[in-house]
C-alpha positions in Angstrom: 62.6 1.1 -12.8 61.4 -0.7 -15.4 58.4 0.9 -17.2 55.3 -1.4 -16.7 53.8 -2.0 -20.6 50.2 0.0 -21.2 48.7 -3.0 -22.0 49.2 -4.0 -18.4 48.6 -1.7 -16.4 45.2 -0.9 -18.3 44.2 -4.5 -17.3 45.0 -4.4 -14.1 44.8 -0.4 -13.0 41.9 0.6 -15.1 42.1 4.5 -13.0 45.5 4.7 -13.4 47.0 8.1 -14.5 51.1 8.1 -15.6 52.8 11.1 -15.3 55.5 12.5 -16.7 58.5 14.5 -14.7 56.5 17.6 -14.9 53.2 16.5 -13.2 51.2 16.3 -16.8 48.9 13.3 -17.4 50.8 11.1 -20.3 48.0 8.1 -20.0 45.0 7.5 -18.1 42.8 4.3 -17.7 39.3 3.8 -19.4 37.2 4.3 -15.9 39.5 7.1 -15.3 38.3 8.4 -18.8 34.8 8.2 -17.8 35.2 10.4 -15.0 36.8 13.3 -17.1 37.8 12.4 -20.4 37.9 15.6 -22.0 41.2 17.8 -21.2 42.9 14.7 -19.4 45.2 14.3 -21.9 48.6 16.3 -21.4 46.9 18.2 -18.1 48.5 19.0 -14.8 47.9 16.2 -12.5 46.5 18.4 -9.4 44.7 20.4 -12.3 42.7 17.9 -11.9 43.1 16.7 -9.1 42.8 18.2 -5.3 45.0 16.3 -3.0 43.8 17.1 0.5 45.5 14.6 2.4 47.6 12.9 4.0 48.6 17.1 3.5 47.9 19.5 0.9 49.9 18.9 -2.6 50.6 21.9 -4.8 53.5 20.5 -7.1 55.1 17.2 -8.3 58.1 17.6 -5.7 55.3 17.3 -3.1 53.1 14.3 -4.5 56.0 12.4 -5.5 57.4 13.0 -2.2 54.2 11.1 -0.9 55.1 8.0 -2.5 53.6 4.6 -1.1 51.1 6.8 0.9 47.5 7.0 0.9 46.4 10.1 -0.7 42.3 11.1 -0.3 41.4 13.4 -3.2 38.6 14.8 -5.2 37.9 15.9 -8.6 37.8 19.7 -9.0 34.9 21.3 -10.5 31.7 19.2 -11.5 30.4 16.6 -9.2 33.8 16.5 -7.1 33.9 12.9 -6.8 35.9 11.9 -3.7 38.8 9.4 -4.5 41.4 7.6 -2.9 44.8 6.7 -4.1 48.6 5.7 -4.4 51.1 7.5 -6.0 54.5 5.3 -7.2 57.4 7.2 -8.8 58.9 5.6 -11.7 62.3 6.2 -10.6 62.6 8.6 -14.1 60.7 11.7 -12.6 57.5 11.1 -13.1 55.4 8.4 -11.5 52.1 6.2 -11.9 48.9 6.6 -9.5 46.6 4.2 -8.9 43.0 5.4 -7.9 40.2 4.1 -6.6 36.6 5.3 -5.2 36.9 4.0 -1.8 33.4 3.7 -0.1 32.0 6.5 -2.4 32.0 3.8 -4.9 28.2 3.3 -4.6 27.6 7.0 -5.9 30.1 6.5 -8.5 28.4 3.6 -10.3 25.5 5.6 -9.9 26.9 9.0 -11.1 28.9 7.8 -14.0 26.7 4.7 -15.0 29.9 2.2 -14.3 29.7 -1.5 -14.5 31.7 -4.2 -13.4 33.5 -3.6 -16.6 35.0 -0.7 -14.9 36.5 -2.3 -12.4 40.3 -4.6 -12.2 38.7 -8.3 -11.7 40.2 -8.3 -8.4 38.9 -5.1 -6.8 36.5 -6.0 -3.8 34.5 -3.2 -5.5 33.1 -5.6 -8.0 32.0 -7.6 -5.1 30.4 -5.0 -3.2 29.0 -4.0 -6.1 27.3 -7.9 -6.8 26.3 -7.7 -3.3 24.5 -4.6 -3.4 22.3 -6.4 -6.5 21.6 -9.1 -4.7 20.4 -7.0 -1.9 18.2 -4.9 -4.4 17.1 -8.2 -6.3 15.7 -9.5 -2.7 14.6 -6.1 -1.3 12.5 -5.9 -4.6 11.2 -9.6 -4.1 10.2 -8.8 -0.4 8.4 -5.7 -1.6 6.3 -7.2 -4.1 5.7 -10.3 -1.6 4.4 -7.9 1.2 2.6 -6.4 -1.1 0.4 -9.8 -2.2 0.3 -10.9 1.6 -1.4 -7.3 2.0 -3.6 -7.7 -0.9 -4.5 -11.5 0.5 -4.9 -10.0 3.6 -7.1 -7.3 2.3 -8.9 -10.1 0.5 -9.6 -12.1 3.3 -11.0 -9.5 5.6 -13.2 -8.2 2.9 -14.7 -12.1 2.2 -14.8 -12.0 6.2 -17.4 -9.3 6.3 -19.3 -10.5 3.2 -22.0 -12.5 2.3 -21.4 -14.7 -0.4 -25.0 -15.1 -1.7 -25.8 -11.2 -1.9 -22.4 -9.5 -1.7 -24.1 -7.2 1.1 -22.4 -7.0 4.5 -22.6 -9.9 7.1 -23.6 -9.8 10.7 -19.8 -9.7 11.8 -19.3 -6.8 9.9 -22.8 -5.2 11.0 -21.6 -5.8 15.0 -18.3 -4.3 14.1 -20.0 -0.6 12.4 -22.9 -0.7 15.4 -20.3 -1.1 17.8 -18.2 1.7 16.2 -21.0 3.9 16.1 -23.0 3.5 19.3 -19.0 4.2 20.8 -18.7 7.6 19.3 -22.2 8.8 20.1 -22.8 9.5 16.7 -27.2 10.0 15.6 -28.3 6.8 13.6 -31.0 4.9 12.8 -31.4 0.7 12.3 -33.8 -0.9 10.6 -34.5 -4.5 10.8 -36.5 -6.3 8.4 -37.3 -9.6 7.4 -39.2 -11.0 4.5 -42.7 -12.3 4.5 -43.8 -15.5 2.6 -39.9 -16.1 1.8 -40.7 -19.9 3.2 -43.7 -20.3 0.8 -40.7 -19.6 -2.2 -38.6 -22.3 -1.1 -41.2 -24.7 -0.2 -42.5 -24.1 -3.4 -39.8 -23.6 -6.1 -36.7 -24.4 -4.5 -33.8 -23.0 -3.0 -32.7 -21.7 -6.2 -35.6 -19.7 -6.2 -35.0 -18.5 -3.1 -31.6 -17.2 -3.6 -32.7 -15.3 -6.8 -35.1 -13.7 -4.7 -32.8 -12.3 -1.7 -30.3 -11.6 -4.3 -32.9 -9.1 -5.5 -34.0 -7.7 -2.6 -30.4 -7.0 -2.0 -30.0 -5.0 -5.4 -33.6 -3.0 -3.9 -32.3 -2.0 -0.7 -28.3 -0.9 -2.0 -30.5 1.1 -4.7 -32.4 2.9 -2.1 -30.1 3.4 0.8 -27.0 5.7 0.6 -23.3 4.8 0.0 -22.4 5.6 3.5 -25.3 3.4 4.9 -24.7 -0.5 6.2 -26.8 -2.9 4.3 -26.5 -6.3 6.1 -27.9 -10.2 5.8 -27.5 -11.2 9.4 -29.8 -14.2 8.7 -31.6 -16.5 6.1 -33.8 -13.7 5.3 -33.4 -10.8 7.7 -31.6 -7.7 6.9 -30.4 -4.5 8.8 -29.8 -1.1 7.3 -28.2 1.3 9.6 -28.0 4.9 8.3 -25.6 7.1 10.1 -26.9 10.9 10.7 -30.3 9.4 9.6 -33.1 10.0 12.7 -35.7 11.9 11.3 -38.8 9.8 11.3 -40.3 11.3 8.3 -37.4 10.5 6.0 -36.9 7.1 7.8 -40.9 6.2 7.1 -40.6 7.3 3.1 -37.5 5.0 3.1 -38.8 2.2 4.7 -42.5 2.6 2.7 -40.1 3.0 -0.5 -38.8 -0.6 0.7 -41.7 -2.0 1.0 -42.9 -1.0 -2.3 -40.2 -2.0 -4.0 -39.8 -5.5 -2.6 -43.2 -6.1 -3.3 -42.9 -5.8 -6.9 -43.0 -9.5 -8.6 -39.6 -11.2 -9.1 -38.8 -13.1 -12.3 -37.5 -16.3 -11.8 -37.2 -18.7 -14.6 -40.6 -18.6 -16.2 -42.4 -18.0 -13.1 -42.7 -14.9 -10.7 -41.8 -14.9 -6.9 -44.2 -12.4 -4.8 -43.1 -11.6 -1.5 -43.1 -8.7 1.4 -41.0 -6.9 3.7 -41.7 -6.3 7.2 -39.6 -3.3 9.2 -38.7 -2.3 12.6 -37.4 0.8 13.1 -35.3 2.2 16.0 -33.3 5.6 16.5 -30.3 5.7 18.8 -30.0 7.8 21.8 -26.9 8.9 21.4 -24.8 6.2 23.0 -27.0 5.7 25.9 -28.1 2.3 24.7 -25.6 -0.7 23.7 -25.5 -2.3 20.3 -27.5 -5.4 21.6 -30.0 -3.0 22.6 -30.0 -1.5 19.8 -30.4 -4.7 18.0 -33.6 -5.8 20.9 -35.6 -2.9 20.4 -35.6 -3.1 16.0 -36.7 -6.5 16.5 -39.5 -5.6 18.7 -40.2 -3.4 16.3 -40.2 -5.7 13.5 -42.2 -8.0 15.6 -45.0 -5.9 16.2 -45.2 -4.9 12.1 -45.7 -8.5 11.7 -48.3 -8.6 14.2 -50.3 -6.1 12.7 -50.2 -7.3 9.4 -46.8 -7.9 7.7 -45.8 -5.3 4.8 -45.5 -3.0 7.5 -43.1 -0.6 9.7 -43.0 0.7 13.2 -41.0 2.8 15.1 -39.7 1.5 18.0 -39.9 4.6 21.6 -38.9 3.9 24.8 -36.1 2.0 26.8 -35.4 -1.4 27.2 -35.4 -3.5 30.6 -34.5 -6.7 30.9 -35.6 -8.6 28.2 -38.3 -6.8 26.2 -40.0 -4.1 28.1 -40.6 -0.5 25.9 -43.8 0.8 24.1 -43.9 0.1 20.3 -45.3 2.9 18.1 -46.7 3.0 14.8 -46.3 5.5 11.6 
């Protein structure tokens, strides 16, 4: 058998090993050296590699008898990387063994930091690595797109539940929260608020001044309420506050009085001052016995009782709603 020049073996078989008649490694390819460089030269092939199929090989004679057959082997010690191979006798008692990773190529690339230059140009592993790299890039792009889409969805949902002028919750958000708390049966209270004399501000100073008043009133409501309360603007100058877990009349009365007092403070707009007040209707839940529509109707009736009483006041609703407006309004 004509000996194959070293440079040809290195180019075509970067994971080859040339064995002498005693089974010792006389030459090794560059990729094979990345797996086990130290102690490779002159080592007995079977001391470095364990051949376990098609049958266990324990001598050079047995190895030569497997010529042309696919061998299954693994490195001894360390990572014990699984390898495939084929042994071809050189006709002078020695042999050339060409190795590959088979389906373990991805693990080997990771474990030994291999690149496409560590494989023969015709090795299908190179194409596989390109495909894996392309798949990884596609997955990264998909994850990035999904993240952006989720962010856009969250932003869209936030906009859908937010009043653009004041930044408070809107009617849609209030309906969702009110439906949830009434279904759960948890105790809560609700205030329906309406600005007094707001129309005069719009008529005399313009809508820009009115918008500034609404924004300032929204800030007051956020300052007076708690973090878990729902503060919503449901109409032009109408607001609703929902207080989960709060049903004590004394505490609600104190909060309503503070809201009225704060809103009556002059609101500067350009070089002028705007003055408005606040009327409030309050209803306390009866632990799931009333529907959201009935709860809102109760607070609305209490609100208009405040308006009829002279404005800048609050009233509690007491009783039940039957039909459109029955029930008794009680002042505090």
